[in-house]
C-alpha positions as CSV (number, residue, x, y, z in Angstrom):
1,M,6.5,-16.3,130.8
2,G,7.1,-12.6,131.8
3,G,10.8,-13.1,131.5
4,F,10.4,-14.4,128.0
5,T,8.3,-11.4,127.0
6,A,10.9,-9.0,128.4
7,G,13.6,-10.9,126.6
8,M,11.7,-10.6,123.4
9,A,11.3,-6.8,123.8
10,V,15.1,-6.5,124.3
11,S,15.8,-8.7,121.3
12,A,13.3,-6.7,119.1
13,S,14.8,-3.5,120.3
14,A,18.3,-4.7,119.5
15,L,17.2,-6.0,116.1
16,A,15.6,-2.7,115.3
17,K,19.1,-1.2,115.4
18,V,20.7,-3.7,113.0
19,P,20.8,-2.4,109.5
20,V,18.9,-4.7,107.1
21,T,20.4,-5.2,103.6
22,L,17.9,-6.2,101.0
23,P,19.0,-8.1,98.0
24,K,19.9,-5.9,95.1
25,A,17.1,-5.7,92.6
26,R,17.8,-5.3,88.9
27,S,15.2,-3.6,86.6
28,L,14.9,-2.6,83.0
29,S,12.5,-0.7,80.9
30,F,12.2,-1.4,77.1
31,Y,10.3,0.2,74.3
32,N,10.4,-1.9,71.1
33,L,10.4,0.6,68.2
34,H,9.0,-2.0,65.7
35,T,6.1,-3.4,67.8
36,G,5.3,-0.4,70.0
37,E,5.4,-2.7,73.0
38,S,6.8,-1.4,76.4
39,L,8.0,-3.3,79.4
40,D,9.1,-2.2,82.8
41,T,10.3,-5.1,84.8
42,T,12.5,-6.3,87.7
43,F,14.3,-9.3,86.3
44,C,16.6,-10.2,89.1
45,V,16.7,-9.9,92.9
46,G,20.0,-10.7,94.5
47,K,21.4,-13.6,92.5
48,H,18.0,-14.9,91.6
49,F,16.6,-14.3,88.1
50,L,12.8,-14.1,87.9
51,P,11.5,-16.5,85.3
52,D,8.2,-14.7,84.6
53,S,10.1,-11.4,84.1
54,L,12.6,-13.1,81.8
55,S,9.7,-14.5,79.7
56,E,8.3,-11.0,79.4
57,V,11.7,-9.7,78.3
58,N,12.0,-12.5,75.7
59,R,8.6,-11.5,74.3
60,V,9.4,-7.8,73.9
61,L,12.9,-8.6,72.4
62,R,11.6,-11.2,70.0
63,D,12.3,-11.1,66.3
64,H,9.6,-8.7,65.2
65,R,9.7,-10.0,61.6
66,T,8.9,-13.7,62.5
67,G,7.5,-13.5,66.0
68,E,10.1,-16.0,67.1
69,E,11.3,-15.7,70.7
70,C,14.6,-16.7,72.2
71,D,15.9,-16.9,75.8
72,M,17.8,-13.6,76.1
73,S,21.1,-13.8,78.0
74,P,20.7,-12.8,81.6
75,Q,24.3,-11.6,81.4
76,L,23.1,-9.1,78.7
77,L,20.3,-7.9,80.9
78,V,22.8,-7.3,83.8
79,L,25.0,-5.4,81.4
80,L,22.1,-3.2,80.3
81,D,21.1,-2.5,83.9
82,D,24.7,-1.6,84.8
83,L,24.9,0.7,81.7
84,R,21.7,2.6,82.6
85,K,23.0,3.0,86.2
86,T,26.4,4.2,84.9
87,L,24.6,6.8,82.7
88,G,22.3,7.8,85.5
89,T,19.1,7.3,83.5
90,S,15.9,5.5,84.1
91,Q,14.7,6.1,80.5
92,P,13.5,3.1,78.6
93,L,15.9,1.4,76.3
94,Q,14.6,1.9,72.7
95,V,15.1,-1.4,71.0
96,I,16.1,-1.5,67.4
97,S,17.0,-5.2,67.4
98,G,17.0,-7.8,70.1
99,Y,16.8,-11.5,69.1
100,R,17.0,-12.2,65.4
101,S,16.1,-15.6,63.9
102,P,18.7,-17.1,61.5
103,E,16.3,-16.4,58.6
104,T,16.0,-12.7,59.5
105,N,19.7,-12.4,60.0
106,A,20.4,-13.9,56.6
107,K,17.9,-11.6,54.9
108,L,19.4,-8.5,56.6
109,G,22.9,-9.7,55.6
110,Q,21.9,-9.7,51.9
111,H,21.3,-5.9,52.2
112,S,24.1,-4.8,54.5
113,S,27.7,-5.7,55.0
114,G,27.3,-4.7,58.7
115,V,25.3,-7.8,59.6
116,A,27.6,-10.6,60.9
117,K,26.8,-14.1,59.5
118,K,27.3,-15.5,63.0
119,S,25.6,-12.6,64.8
120,L,25.1,-12.9,68.6
121,H,21.6,-11.6,68.0
122,M,20.8,-15.1,66.9
123,Q,21.8,-16.4,70.3
124,G,20.0,-13.8,72.4
125,K,23.3,-12.3,73.4
126,A,23.1,-9.0,71.6
127,I,20.9,-5.9,71.3
128,D,20.8,-2.7,69.3
129,I,19.5,0.3,71.3
130,R,19.3,4.0,71.9
131,I,18.2,5.8,75.0
132,P,16.1,9.0,74.9
133,G,18.1,12.0,76.1
134,V,21.5,10.2,75.8
135,E,23.6,11.0,72.8
136,V,24.7,7.7,71.1
137,G,28.4,8.8,71.3
138,K,28.0,9.0,75.1
139,L,26.2,5.7,75.2
140,Y,29.0,4.1,73.1
141,R,31.8,5.5,75.3
142,A,30.0,4.4,78.5
143,A,29.5,0.9,77.1
144,R,33.1,0.7,76.0
145,A,34.3,1.8,79.4
146,M,32.5,-1.2,81.0
147,N,34.8,-3.5,79.0
148,A,32.2,-6.3,79.1
149,G,31.6,-7.4,75.5
150,G,31.2,-6.1,72.0
151,V,30.2,-2.5,71.4
152,G,29.5,-1.0,68.1
153,L,28.5,2.6,67.2
154,Y,26.2,3.2,64.3
155,S,26.1,7.0,64.2
156,S,24.2,7.3,60.9
157,S,21.4,5.0,62.2
158,D,21.5,6.5,65.7
159,F,22.1,3.4,67.8
160,V,24.6,1.3,69.7
161,H,25.1,-2.4,69.4
162,L,25.9,-4.2,72.7
163,D,26.7,-7.9,73.2
164,V,28.2,-10.2,75.8
165,G,30.7,-11.9,73.4
166,S,34.4,-11.1,73.4
167,V,35.5,-7.6,74.2
168,R,35.8,-5.7,70.9
169,Y,34.8,-2.3,69.5
170,W,33.8,-0.8,66.2
171,G,32.5,2.5,64.9
172,A,34.0,5.9,65.8
């Protein structure tokens, strides 16, 4: 028994010197400008998305006009996390528009030519945001540099559109 204990001490000592790599956690903070709701959540650890966190994200990013929720794309959330890290900010993403129901999208399209009839907002694959302390032009350039989807700059409305569709850019 004593030999086993001594062996355990050596093993524990050896293990103490082995660096431990924890799974990478991905977190986001949101502030929905229309509902006043905030969310600070870890949505993914390693390669595992956390269902309860994803449900909370879906709730905060719902269509504020209808209350309808949609499963937001995990790929979009990863893009947003990467973007915040690229910009070196932990500020909450101010949400102008997350999910949009087809009805809301159609109504918005009647008043603006800038609303796509087949908007990725209706699939939970797009978001319109700004970040406190980050100029929208800088946000736009950082998102474009990621080359990960659609990026639109809406300078007059002070926001950037991001989606996980095909790579394309608009705005100046």
